[in-house]
SETORZA-36098 format. One record per residue: residue number from 0; residue in one letter; x, y, z of N, C-alpha, C in turn. Coordinates in nm, 4 decimals. Last residue first. Example, Ala and Ser with C-alpha at 12.3 -4.5 7.8 and 13.67 -1.06 7.14 Angstrom:
<rs>
@pos=1	code=S	n_c1=1.2850	n_c2=-0.2250	n_c3=0.7080	ca_c1=1.3670	ca_c2=-0.1060	ca_c3=0.7140	c_c1=1.2900	c_c2=0.0030	c_c3=0.7870
@pos=0	code=A	n_c1=1.3190	n_c2=-0.5690	n_c3=0.7800	ca_c1=1.2300	ca_c2=-0.4500	ca_c3=0.7800	c_c1=1.3200	c_c2=-0.3300	c_c3=0.7800
</rs>
This chain:
<rs>
@pos=126	code=F	n_c1=4.6330	n_c2=9.2036	n_c3=1.0408	ca_c1=4.4932	ca_c2=9.1810	ca_c3=1.0051	c_c1=4.4188	c_c2=9.3127	c_c3=1.0097
@pos=125	code=W	n_c1=4.9621	n_c2=9.0923	n_c3=0.9889	ca_c1=4.8716	ca_c2=9.2060	ca_c3=1.0113	c_c1=4.7322	c_c2=9.1711	c_c3=0.9626
@pos=124	code=E	n_c1=5.1655	n_c2=8.8553	n_c3=1.1566	ca_c1=5.0782	ca_c2=8.8876	ca_c3=1.0448	c_c1=4.9877	c_c2=9.0028	c_c3=1.0843
@pos=123	code=P	n_c1=5.5187	n_c2=8.8048	n_c3=1.2352	ca_c1=5.3796	ca_c2=8.8331	ca_c3=1.2687	c_c1=5.2975	c_c2=8.8638	c_c3=1.1439
@pos=122	code=D	n_c1=5.7395	n_c2=8.5297	n_c3=1.1599	ca_c1=5.6962	ca_c2=8.6676	ca_c3=1.1375	c_c1=5.5506	c_c2=8.6869	c_c3=1.1792
@pos=121	code=E	n_c1=5.7615	n_c2=8.2561	n_c3=1.2357	ca_c1=5.8638	ca_c2=8.3523	ca_c3=1.2722	c_c1=5.8156	c_c2=8.4967	c_c3=1.2633
@pos=120	code=F	n_c1=5.5362	n_c2=8.0341	n_c3=1.3887	ca_c1=5.5672	ca_c2=8.1203	ca_c3=1.2745	c_c1=5.6635	c_c2=8.2276	c_c3=1.3204
@pos=119	code=G	n_c1=5.4854	n_c2=7.9061	n_c3=1.6247	ca_c1=5.5366	ca_c2=7.8253	ca_c3=1.5157	c_c1=5.5683	c_c2=7.9057	c_c3=1.3902
@pos=118	code=E	n_c1=5.2134	n_c2=8.1095	n_c3=1.7182	ca_c1=5.3161	ca_c2=8.0136	ca_c3=1.7572	c_c1=5.3563	c_c2=7.9325	c_c3=1.6351
@pos=117	code=F	n_c1=5.1727	n_c2=8.4276	n_c3=1.5588	ca_c1=5.1255	ca_c2=8.2926	ca_c3=1.5867	c_c1=5.2423	c_c2=8.2037	c_c3=1.6279
@pos=116	code=K	n_c1=5.1189	n_c2=8.7508	n_c3=1.6303	ca_c1=5.2288	ca_c2=8.6565	ca_c3=1.6097	c_c1=5.1786	c_c2=8.5189	c_c3=1.6541
@pos=115	code=V	n_c1=4.9436	n_c2=9.0142	n_c3=1.4815	ca_c1=4.9344	ca_c2=8.8911	ca_c3=1.5603	c_c1=5.0525	c_c2=8.8013	c_c3=1.5257
@pos=114	code=C	n_c1=4.8305	n_c2=9.3379	n_c3=1.4760	ca_c1=4.9473	ca_c2=9.2547	ca_c3=1.4471	c_c1=4.9430	c_c2=9.1338	c_c3=1.5410
@pos=113	code=L	n_c1=4.5571	n_c2=9.4911	n_c3=1.3322	ca_c1=4.6061	ca_c2=9.4177	ca_c3=1.4487	c_c1=4.7207	c_c2=9.3289	c_c3=1.4046
@pos=112	code=R	n_c1=4.4103	n_c2=9.8036	n_c3=1.2443	ca_c1=4.4841	ca_c2=9.6816	ca_c3=1.2087	c_c1=4.5383	c_c2=9.6198	c_c3=1.3351
@pos=111	code=E	n_c1=4.1952	n_c2=10.0514	n_c3=1.1293	ca_c1=4.2283	ca_c2=9.9605	ca_c3=1.2382	c_c1=4.2983	c_c2=9.8368	c_c3=1.1835
@pos=110	code=Q	n_c1=4.1032	n_c2=10.2250	n_c3=0.9466	ca_c1=4.2491	ca_c2=10.2119	ca_c3=0.9539	c_c1=4.2931	c_c2=10.1154	c_c3=1.0641
@pos=109	code=G	n_c1=3.8321	n_c2=10.2510	n_c3=0.9691	ca_c1=3.8824	ca_c2=10.1861	ca_c3=0.8489	c_c1=4.0329	c_c2=10.1647	c_c3=0.8495
@pos=108	code=R	n_c1=3.8514	n_c2=10.5505	n_c3=1.1496	ca_c1=3.7689	ca_c2=10.4384	ca_c3=1.1063	c_c1=3.8228	c_c2=10.3834	c_c3=0.9741
@pos=107	code=P	n_c1=4.1625	n_c2=10.6359	n_c3=1.3054	ca_c1=4.0536	ca_c2=10.6661	ca_c3=1.2109	c_c1=3.9828	c_c2=10.5388	c_c3=1.1659
@pos=106	code=V	n_c1=4.2153	n_c2=10.6089	n_c3=1.6425	ca_c1=4.2488	ca_c2=10.5465	ca_c3=1.5146	c_c1=4.1327	c_c2=10.5745	c_c3=1.4191
@pos=105	code=E	n_c1=4.3458	n_c2=10.7667	n_c3=1.9091	ca_c1=4.2304	ca_c2=10.7694	ca_c3=1.8194	c_c1=4.2758	c_c2=10.7161	c_c3=1.6841
@pos=104	code=L	n_c1=4.4710	n_c2=10.5957	n_c3=2.1932	ca_c1=4.4935	ca_c2=10.6621	ca_c3=2.0641	c_c1=4.3642	c_c2=10.6621	c_c3=1.9849
@pos=103	code=V	n_c1=4.5551	n_c2=10.5989	n_c3=2.5223	ca_c1=4.4441	ca_c2=10.5799	ca_c3=2.4299	c_c1=4.4718	c_c2=10.6624	c_c3=2.3052
@pos=102	code=M	n_c1=4.7698	n_c2=10.4248	n_c3=2.7298	ca_c1=4.7578	ca_c2=10.5369	ca_c3=2.6377	c_c1=4.6450	c_c2=10.5055	c_c3=2.5397
@pos=101	code=P	n_c1=4.7337	n_c2=10.3317	n_c3=3.0738	ca_c1=4.7294	ca_c2=10.3002	ca_c3=2.9309	c_c1=4.7113	c_c2=10.4267	c_c3=2.8468
@pos=100	code=S	n_c1=4.9671	n_c2=10.4309	n_c3=3.3224	ca_c1=4.8308	ca_c2=10.4298	ca_c3=3.2704	c_c1=4.8312	c_c2=10.4063	c_c3=3.1200
@pos=99	code=A	n_c1=5.1736	n_c2=10.3934	n_c3=3.5029	ca_c1=5.1800	ca_c2=10.3280	ca_c3=3.3718	c_c1=5.0410	c_c2=10.3218	c_c3=3.3098
@pos=98	code=V	n_c1=5.0989	n_c2=10.5503	n_c3=3.7252	ca_c1=5.2297	ca_c2=10.5652	ca_c3=3.6610	c_c1=5.2312	c_c2=10.5095	c_c3=3.5196
@pos=97	code=E	n_c1=4.8298	n_c2=10.4947	n_c3=3.8000	ca_c1=4.8859	ca_c2=10.6295	ca_c3=3.8088	c_c1=5.0111	c_c2=10.6482	c_c3=3.7240
@pos=96	code=L	n_c1=4.7837	n_c2=10.2225	n_c3=3.7587	ca_c1=4.6921	ca_c2=10.3204	ca_c3=3.6999	c_c1=4.7494	c_c2=10.4611	c_c3=3.6994
@pos=95	code=W	n_c1=4.9962	n_c2=10.1129	n_c3=3.9052	ca_c1=4.9845	ca_c2=10.0867	ca_c3=3.7621	c_c1=4.8957	c_c2=10.1927	c_c3=3.6963
@pos=94	code=L	n_c1=4.9302	n_c2=10.1958	n_c3=4.1628	ca_c1=5.0518	ca_c2=10.2462	ca_c3=4.1002	c_c1=5.0456	c_c2=10.2274	c_c3=3.9491
@pos=93	code=A	n_c1=4.7033	n_c2=10.0422	n_c3=4.2066	ca_c1=4.6918	ca_c2=10.1879	ca_c3=4.2047	c_c1=4.8131	c_c2=10.2500	c_c3=4.1358
@pos=92	code=N	n_c1=4.8190	n_c2=9.7848	n_c3=4.2005	ca_c1=4.7154	ca_c2=9.8217	ca_c3=4.1047	c_c1=4.7009	c_c2=9.9727	c_c3=4.0939
@pos=91	code=C	n_c1=4.9970	n_c2=9.8010	n_c3=4.4172	ca_c1=5.0476	ca_c2=9.7733	ca_c3=4.2815	c_c1=4.9461	c_c2=9.8155	c_c3=4.1766
@pos=90	code=C	n_c1=4.8148	n_c2=9.8409	n_c3=4.6235	ca_c1=4.9145	ca_c2=9.9446	ca_c3=4.5924	c_c1=4.9682	c_c2=9.9253	c_c3=4.4511
@pos=89	code=R	n_c1=4.6796	n_c2=9.5983	n_c3=4.6198	ca_c1=4.6048	ca_c2=9.7214	ca_c3=4.5907	c_c1=4.6995	c_c2=9.8360	c_c3=4.5582
@pos=88	code=D	n_c1=4.8685	n_c2=9.4139	n_c3=4.6981	ca_c1=4.8277	ca_c2=9.4169	ca_c3=4.5578	c_c1=4.7520	c_c2=9.5441	c_c3=4.5225
@pos=87	code=D	n_c1=5.1308	n_c2=9.4528	n_c3=4.8970	ca_c1=4.9901	ca_c2=9.4907	ca_c3=4.8943	c_c1=4.9484	c_c2=9.5076	c_c3=4.7482
@pos=86	code=P	n_c1=5.3658	n_c2=9.2289	n_c3=5.0498	ca_c1=5.3192	ca_c2=9.3092	ca_c3=4.9354	c_c1=5.1689	c_c2=9.3372	c_c3=4.9442
@pos=85	code=K	n_c1=5.5081	n_c2=9.2632	n_c3=5.3685	ca_c1=5.4098	ca_c2=9.1895	ca_c3=5.2879	c_c1=5.3608	c_c2=9.2788	c_c3=5.1730
@pos=84	code=A	n_c1=5.6667	n_c2=9.3891	n_c3=5.5457	ca_c1=5.7189	ca_c2=9.3777	ca_c3=5.4086	c_c1=5.6223	c_c2=9.3050	c_c3=5.3161
@pos=83	code=L	n_c1=5.5510	n_c2=9.3636	n_c3=5.7910	ca_c1=5.5398	ca_c2=9.4935	ca_c3=5.7237	c_c1=5.5860	c_c2=9.4872	c_c3=5.5789
@pos=82	code=A	n_c1=5.6275	n_c2=9.1045	n_c3=5.8490	ca_c1=5.4845	ca_c2=9.1355	ca_c3=5.8398	c_c1=5.4628	c_c2=9.2677	c_c3=5.7672
@pos=81	code=M	n_c1=5.9031	n_c2=9.1334	n_c3=5.8671	ca_c1=5.8477	ca_c2=9.0546	ca_c3=5.7558	c_c1=5.6982	c_c2=9.0822	c_c3=5.7388
@pos=80	code=A	n_c1=5.9244	n_c2=9.2770	n_c3=6.1031	ca_c1=5.9657	ca_c2=9.3403	ca_c3=5.9775	c_c1=5.9083	c_c2=9.2658	c_c3=5.8579
@pos=79	code=G	n_c1=5.8254	n_c2=9.0794	n_c3=6.2878	ca_c1=5.7640	ca_c2=9.2110	ca_c3=6.2712	c_c1=5.7965	c_c2=9.2787	c_c3=6.1388
@pos=78	code=G	n_c1=5.9014	n_c2=8.8251	n_c3=6.3671	ca_c1=5.8660	ca_c2=8.8479	ca_c3=6.2270	c_c1=5.8025	c_c2=8.9826	c_c3=6.2007
@pos=77	code=G	n_c1=6.1285	n_c2=8.9084	n_c3=6.6203	ca_c1=6.0505	ca_c2=8.8038	ca_c3=6.5533	c_c1=6.0259	c_c2=8.8401	c_c3=6.4082
@pos=76	code=G	n_c1=6.2485	n_c2=9.1210	n_c3=6.7349	ca_c1=6.3056	ca_c2=8.9898	ca_c3=6.7623	c_c1=6.2351	c_c2=8.8761	c_c3=6.6906
@pos=75	code=S	n_c1=6.0991	n_c2=9.3409	n_c3=6.6707	ca_c1=6.2332	ca_c2=9.3312	ca_c3=6.6127	c_c1=6.2971	c_c2=9.1948	c_c3=6.6361
@pos=74	code=G	n_c1=5.7736	n_c2=9.1864	n_c3=6.6621	ca_c1=5.8628	ca_c2=9.3001	ca_c3=6.6778	c_c1=5.9984	c_c2=9.2771	c_c3=6.6144
@pos=73	code=G	n_c1=5.5782	n_c2=8.9903	n_c3=6.6376	ca_c1=5.7062	ca_c2=8.9538	ca_c3=6.6960	c_c1=5.8053	c_c2=9.0663	c_c3=6.7119
@pos=72	code=N	n_c1=5.3410	n_c2=9.0902	n_c3=6.5429	ca_c1=5.4054	ca_c2=8.9812	ca_c3=6.4682	c_c1=5.5477	c_c2=8.9536	c_c3=6.5150
@pos=71	code=D	n_c1=5.2679	n_c2=9.3054	n_c3=6.6923	ca_c1=5.1849	ca_c2=9.1851	ca_c3=6.7018	c_c1=5.2478	c_c2=9.0646	c_c3=6.6324
@pos=70	code=S	n_c1=5.4576	n_c2=9.4996	n_c3=6.6051	ca_c1=5.4619	ca_c2=9.4433	ca_c3=6.7408	c_c1=5.3873	c_c2=9.3115	c_c3=6.7518
@pos=69	code=F	n_c1=5.3735	n_c2=9.5467	n_c3=6.3360	ca_c1=5.5109	ca_c2=9.5099	ca_c3=6.3680	c_c1=5.5175	c_c2=9.4383	c_c3=6.5030
@pos=68	code=C	n_c1=5.1095	n_c2=9.6244	n_c3=6.3796	ca_c1=5.1380	ca_c2=9.5103	ca_c3=6.2919	c_c1=5.2774	c_c2=9.4562	c_c3=6.3235
@pos=67	code=R	n_c1=5.1569	n_c2=9.8529	n_c3=6.5370	ca_c1=5.0854	ca_c2=9.7373	ca_c3=6.5938	c_c1=5.1118	c_c2=9.6118	c_c3=6.5123
@pos=66	code=A	n_c1=5.2832	n_c2=10.0138	n_c3=6.3458	ca_c1=5.3565	ca_c2=9.9743	ca_c3=6.4666	c_c1=5.2906	c_c2=9.8543	c_c3=6.5340
@pos=65	code=A	n_c1=5.0713	n_c2=10.0453	n_c3=6.1657	ca_c1=5.1960	ca_c2=9.9813	ca_c3=6.1213	c_c1=5.2768	c_c2=9.9325	c_c3=6.2415
@pos=64	code=L	n_c1=4.8874	n_c2=10.1793	n_c3=6.3303	ca_c1=4.8544	ca_c2=10.0467	ca_c3=6.2770	c_c1=4.9783	c_c2=9.9729	c_c3=6.2267
@pos=63	code=Y	n_c1=5.0292	n_c2=10.4213	n_c3=6.3846	ca_c1=4.9849	ca_c2=10.3324	ca_c3=6.4921	c_c1=4.9618	c_c2=10.1909	c_c3=6.4400
@pos=62	code=A	n_c1=5.0596	n_c2=10.5261	n_c3=6.1274	ca_c1=5.1791	ca_c2=10.4938	ca_c3=6.2061	c_c1=5.1434	c_c2=10.3971	c_c3=6.3188
@pos=61	code=G	n_c1=4.7883	n_c2=10.5650	n_c3=6.0659	ca_c1=4.8698	ca_c2=10.4743	ca_c3=5.9847	c_c1=4.9957	c_c2=10.4312	c_c3=6.0586
@pos=60	code=L	n_c1=4.7258	n_c2=10.7605	n_c3=6.2525	ca_c1=4.6624	ca_c2=10.6289	ca_c3=6.2646	c_c1=4.7385	c_c2=10.5255	c_c3=6.1822
@pos=59	code=P	n_c1=4.8894	n_c2=10.9711	n_c3=6.1468	ca_c1=4.9114	ca_c2=10.9187	ca_c3=6.2825	c_c1=4.8481	c_c2=10.7805	c_c3=6.3029
@pos=58	code=W	n_c1=4.7773	n_c2=11.0016	n_c3=5.8807	ca_c1=4.9137	ca_c2=10.9514	ca_c3=5.9008	c_c1=4.9387	c_c2=10.9024	c_c3=6.0435
@pos=57	code=D	n_c1=4.5171	n_c2=10.9968	n_c3=5.7158	ca_c1=4.5366	ca_c2=10.9869	ca_c3=5.8607	c_c1=4.6714	c_c2=10.9221	c_c3=5.8906
@pos=56	code=G	n_c1=4.4571	n_c2=10.9920	n_c3=5.4458	ca_c1=4.5179	ca_c2=11.1130	ca_c3=5.5012	c_c1=4.5429	c_c2=11.1096	c_c3=5.6506
@pos=55	code=G	n_c1=4.3777	n_c2=10.7598	n_c3=5.3320	ca_c1=4.2714	ca_c2=10.8497	ca_c3=5.3758	c_c1=4.3247	c_c2=10.9767	c_c3=5.4397
@pos=54	code=R	n_c1=4.6210	n_c2=10.6365	n_c3=5.3073	ca_c1=4.5517	ca_c2=10.6800	ca_c3=5.1850	c_c1=4.4403	c_c2=10.7784	c_c3=5.2171
@pos=53	code=V	n_c1=4.6576	n_c2=10.5760	n_c3=5.5796	ca_c1=4.7443	ca_c2=10.6749	ca_c3=5.5146	c_c1=4.6804	c_c2=10.7267	c_c3=5.3856
@pos=52	code=A	n_c1=4.4603	n_c2=10.3779	n_c3=5.6152	ca_c1=4.4598	ca_c2=10.4996	ca_c3=5.6967	c_c1=4.5407	c_c2=10.6103	c_c3=5.6290
@pos=51	code=D	n_c1=4.5459	n_c2=10.1856	n_c3=5.4296	ca_c1=4.4136	ca_c2=10.2476	ca_c3=5.4156	c_c1=4.4065	c_c2=10.3783	c_c3=5.4934
@pos=50	code=L	n_c1=4.7915	n_c2=10.1130	n_c3=5.5416	ca_c1=4.7887	ca_c2=10.1807	ca_c3=5.4114	c_c1=4.6538	c_c2=10.2481	c_c3=5.3864
@pos=49	code=A	n_c1=4.7034	n_c2=9.9868	n_c3=5.7767	ca_c1=4.7895	ca_c2=10.1053	ca_c3=5.7845	c_c1=4.7856	c_c2=10.1842	c_c3=5.6532
@pos=48	code=G	n_c1=4.5584	n_c2=9.7717	n_c3=5.6641	ca_c1=4.4925	ca_c2=9.8702	ca_c3=5.7505	c_c1=4.5717	c_c2=9.9994	c_c3=5.7600
@pos=47	code=A	n_c1=4.7640	n_c2=9.6357	n_c3=5.5278	ca_c1=4.6492	ca_c2=9.6897	ca_c3=5.4534	c_c1=4.5768	c_c2=9.7965	c_c3=5.5353
@pos=46	code=V	n_c1=4.9247	n_c2=9.5593	n_c3=5.7416	ca_c1=4.9793	ca_c2=9.6505	ca_c3=5.6408	c_c1=4.8638	c_c2=9.7150	c_c3=5.5649
@pos=45	code=T	n_c1=4.7171	n_c2=9.5684	n_c3=6.0376	ca_c1=4.7845	ca_c2=9.4995	ca_c3=5.9277	c_c1=4.8447	c_c2=9.6042	c_c3=5.8348
@pos=44	code=A	n_c1=4.5108	n_c2=9.5896	n_c3=6.2492	ca_c1=4.6541	ca_c2=9.6163	ca_c3=6.2647	c_c1=4.7332	c_c2=9.5339	c_c3=6.1641
@pos=43	code=E	n_c1=4.2266	n_c2=9.7097	n_c3=6.2572	ca_c1=4.2895	ca_c2=9.6204	ca_c3=6.1602	c_c1=4.4386	c_c2=9.6528	c_c3=6.1586
@pos=42	code=W	n_c1=4.1039	n_c2=9.7201	n_c3=6.5926	ca_c1=4.1682	ca_c2=9.7850	ca_c3=6.4784	c_c1=4.2245	c_c2=9.6800	c_c3=6.3855
@pos=41	code=N	n_c1=3.8771	n_c2=9.7773	n_c3=6.8448	ca_c1=3.9288	ca_c2=9.6769	ca_c3=6.7523	c_c1=3.9795	c_c2=9.7468	c_c3=6.6271
@pos=40	code=G	n_c1=3.9552	n_c2=9.9538	n_c3=7.1533	ca_c1=3.8740	ca_c2=9.9160	ca_c3=7.0379	c_c1=3.9421	c_c2=9.8108	c_c3=6.9536
@pos=39	code=P	n_c1=4.2222	n_c2=10.1778	n_c3=7.2482	ca_c1=4.1057	ca_c2=10.0954	ca_c3=7.2792	c_c1=4.0275	c_c2=10.0642	c_c3=7.1514
@pos=38	code=L	n_c1=4.5607	n_c2=10.1380	n_c3=7.1444	ca_c1=4.4375	ca_c2=10.2159	ca_c3=7.1397	c_c1=4.3218	c_c2=10.1251	c_c3=7.1773
@pos=37	code=R	n_c1=4.8290	n_c2=10.0455	n_c3=7.3606	ca_c1=4.7308	ca_c2=10.0077	ca_c3=7.2582	c_c1=4.6146	c_c2=10.1054	c_c3=7.2619
@pos=36	code=A	n_c1=5.1749	n_c2=10.0154	n_c3=7.4494	ca_c1=5.0485	ca_c2=10.0892	ca_c3=7.4530	c_c1=4.9590	c_c2=10.0463	c_c3=7.3365
@pos=35	code=G	n_c1=5.4256	n_c2=9.8893	n_c3=7.4271	ca_c1=5.3109	ca_c2=9.8123	ca_c3=7.4750	c_c1=5.1785	c_c2=9.8855	c_c3=7.4788
@pos=34	code=E	n_c1=5.6430	n_c2=9.9949	n_c3=7.3011	ca_c1=5.6531	ca_c2=9.9811	ca_c3=7.4470	c_c1=5.5324	c_c2=9.9083	c_c3=7.5060
@pos=33	code=V	n_c1=5.5414	n_c2=10.0186	n_c3=7.0495	ca_c1=5.6418	ca_c2=9.9136	ca_c3=7.0714	c_c1=5.6637	c_c2=9.8906	c_c3=7.2211
@pos=32	code=V	n_c1=5.3827	n_c2=10.2471	n_c3=7.0933	ca_c1=5.3198	ca_c2=10.1178	ca_c3=7.0639	c_c1=5.4169	c_c2=10.0028	c_c3=7.0902
@pos=31	code=K	n_c1=5.5776	n_c2=10.4425	n_c3=7.1342	ca_c1=5.4782	ca_c2=10.4162	ca_c3=7.2393	c_c1=5.4129	c_c2=10.2791	c_c3=7.2196
@pos=30	code=D	n_c1=5.7140	n_c2=10.4401	n_c3=6.8879	ca_c1=5.7840	ca_c2=10.4040	ca_c3=7.0119	c_c1=5.6859	c_c2=10.3672	c_c3=7.1230
@pos=29	code=W	n_c1=5.5066	n_c2=10.5334	n_c3=6.7141	ca_c1=5.5682	ca_c2=10.4005	ca_c3=6.6962	c_c1=5.6320	c_c2=10.3541	c_c3=6.8267
@pos=28	code=I	n_c1=5.4736	n_c2=10.7930	n_c3=6.8136	ca_c1=5.3615	ca_c2=10.6974	ca_c3=6.8176	c_c1=5.4156	c_c2=10.5555	c_c3=6.8089
@pos=27	code=D	n_c1=5.7254	n_c2=10.8956	n_c3=6.7518	ca_c1=5.6811	ca_c2=10.8919	ca_c3=6.8916	c_c1=5.5656	c_c2=10.7934	c_c3=6.9097
@pos=26	code=Q	n_c1=5.7238	n_c2=10.8752	n_c3=6.4725	ca_c1=5.8236	ca_c2=10.7999	ca_c3=6.5498	c_c1=5.7836	c_c2=10.7889	c_c3=6.6967
@pos=25	code=A	n_c1=5.5181	n_c2=11.0537	n_c3=6.3963	ca_c1=5.5023	ca_c2=10.9100	ca_c3=6.3752	c_c1=5.6008	c_c2=10.8286	c_c3=6.4595
@pos=24	code=P	n_c1=5.4506	n_c2=11.3143	n_c3=6.6369	ca_c1=5.5243	ca_c2=11.2598	ca_c3=6.5225	c_c1=5.5110	c_c2=11.1067	c_c3=6.5165
@pos=23	code=A	n_c1=5.1079	n_c2=11.3683	n_c3=6.7474	ca_c1=5.2504	ca_c2=11.3462	ca_c3=6.7737	c_c1=5.3185	c_c2=11.2968	c_c3=6.6460
@pos=22	code=P	n_c1=4.8795	n_c2=11.6087	n_c3=6.6004	ca_c1=4.9178	ca_c2=11.4754	ca_c3=6.6497	c_c1=5.0687	c_c2=11.4671	c_c3=6.6718
@pos=21	code=S	n_c1=4.8259	n_c2=11.9479	n_c3=6.7189	ca_c1=4.8651	ca_c2=11.8499	ca_c3=6.6168	c_c1=4.8966	c_c2=11.7146	c_c3=6.6794
@pos=20	code=G	n_c1=4.5408	n_c2=12.0733	n_c3=6.9051	ca_c1=4.6781	ca_c2=12.0731	ca_c3=6.8548	c_c1=4.7014	c_c2=11.9621	c_c3=6.7536
@pos=19	code=F	n_c1=4.3295	n_c2=11.8781	n_c3=7.1190	ca_c1=4.3624	ca_c2=12.0035	ca_c3=7.0495	c_c1=4.5072	c_c2=11.9958	c_c3=7.0049
@pos=18	code=S	n_c1=4.3069	n_c2=11.6116	n_c3=7.1631	ca_c1=4.1892	ca_c2=11.6956	ca_c3=7.1858	c_c1=4.2073	c_c2=11.8319	c_c3=7.1189
@pos=17	code=P	n_c1=4.4686	n_c2=11.3969	n_c3=6.9185	ca_c1=4.4697	ca_c2=11.4900	ca_c3=7.0317	c_c1=4.3405	c_c2=11.5723	c_c3=7.0410
@pos=16	code=K	n_c1=4.5088	n_c2=11.1079	n_c3=6.8228	ca_c1=4.3917	ca_c2=11.1947	ca_c3=6.8023	c_c1=4.3828	c_c2=11.2945	c_c3=6.9185
@pos=15	code=V	n_c1=4.7685	n_c2=11.0198	n_c3=6.8982	ca_c1=4.7128	ca_c2=10.9887	ca_c3=6.7667	c_c1=4.5991	c_c2=11.0839	c_c3=6.7316
@pos=14	code=M	n_c1=4.8134	n_c2=11.1185	n_c3=7.1572	ca_c1=4.9183	ca_c2=11.1325	ca_c3=7.0556	c_c1=4.8610	c_c2=11.1173	c_c3=6.9153
@pos=13	code=E	n_c1=4.5869	n_c2=11.0480	n_c3=7.2969	ca_c1=4.6177	ca_c2=11.1907	ca_c3=7.2805	c_c1=4.7265	c_c2=11.2148	c_c3=7.1761
@pos=12	code=V	n_c1=4.6208	n_c2=10.7696	n_c3=7.2882	ca_c1=4.5024	ca_c2=10.8317	ca_c3=7.2268	c_c1=4.5296	c_c2=10.9792	c_c3=7.2012
@pos=11	code=L	n_c1=4.8540	n_c2=10.7456	n_c3=7.4426	ca_c1=4.8579	ca_c2=10.7135	ca_c3=7.3000	c_c1=4.7389	c_c2=10.7743	c_c3=7.2270
@pos=10	code=E	n_c1=4.7564	n_c2=10.8061	n_c3=7.6956	ca_c1=4.8572	ca_c2=10.8938	ca_c3=7.6355	c_c1=4.8642	c_c2=10.8715	c_c3=7.4840
@pos=9	code=R	n_c1=4.5911	n_c2=10.5845	n_c3=7.7273	ca_c1=4.5321	ca_c2=10.7200	ca_c3=7.7263	c_c1=4.6290	c_c2=10.8189	c_c3=7.6626
@pos=8	code=S	n_c1=4.7878	n_c2=10.3846	n_c3=7.7290	ca_c1=4.6889	ca_c2=10.3874	ca_c3=7.6210	c_c1=4.6201	c_c2=10.5228	c_c3=7.6121
@pos=7	code=A	n_c1=4.9213	n_c2=10.4461	n_c3=7.9650	ca_c1=4.9953	ca_c2=10.4488	ca_c3=7.8386	c_c1=4.8996	c_c2=10.4551	c_c3=7.7195
@pos=6	code=R	n_c1=4.7150	n_c2=10.4033	n_c3=8.1580	ca_c1=4.7715	ca_c2=10.5368	ca_c3=8.1351	c_c1=4.8433	c_c2=10.5461	c_c3=8.0001
@pos=5	code=D	n_c1=4.4514	n_c2=10.1843	n_c3=8.0416	ca_c1=4.5693	ca_c2=10.2179	ca_c3=8.1210	c_c1=4.6263	c_c2=10.3538	c_c3=8.0773
@pos=4	code=I	n_c1=4.1109	n_c2=10.1715	n_c3=8.0673	ca_c1=4.2193	ca_c2=10.2075	ca_c3=7.9761	c_c1=4.3377	c_c2=10.2506	c_c3=8.0611
@pos=3	code=R	n_c1=3.8620	n_c2=9.9360	n_c3=8.1150	ca_c1=3.9593	ca_c2=10.0247	ca_c3=8.1787	c_c1=4.0734	c_c2=10.0479	c_c3=8.0802
@pos=2	code=Q	n_c1=3.5468	n_c2=9.9262	n_c3=7.9898	ca_c1=3.6833	ca_c2=9.8824	ca_c3=7.9635	c_c1=3.7776	c_c2=9.9832	c_c3=8.0284
@pos=1	code=N	n_c1=3.2273	n_c2=9.8117	n_c3=7.9828	ca_c1=3.3217	ca_c2=9.8936	ca_c3=8.0577	c_c1=3.4609	c_c2=9.8393	c_c3=8.0366
@pos=0	code=A	n_c1=3.0230	n_c2=9.8090	n_c3=7.7047	ca_c1=3.1190	ca_c2=9.7333	ca_c3=7.7826	c_c1=3.2133	c_c2=9.8299	c_c3=7.8520
</rs>
């Protein structure tokens, strides 16, 4: 499909994925997107899409997708901030595994016991 790409979008491509050199700072990418520039193609412009890009180490693409999510949902005059504030369960799950990872203890055979508190009883029982 022949698709004409406007000048602002061509500039944005060079900011996010430059032919040479480093990508533009995230704030510059954000500003360009809020002004209306779009990368060609179909992108998952959601919080999940932005987080996936960042998890993969592509910070410029993450900045682009976050800015698109913000803009596509009304920007500063609409629900842009609320769209970015949407919780991501995958982050919570990853955080749980990294920060509050379960502790594994070695219990000698024959020493296993389980403390159970039954409803209606004040004290727990060991089994």
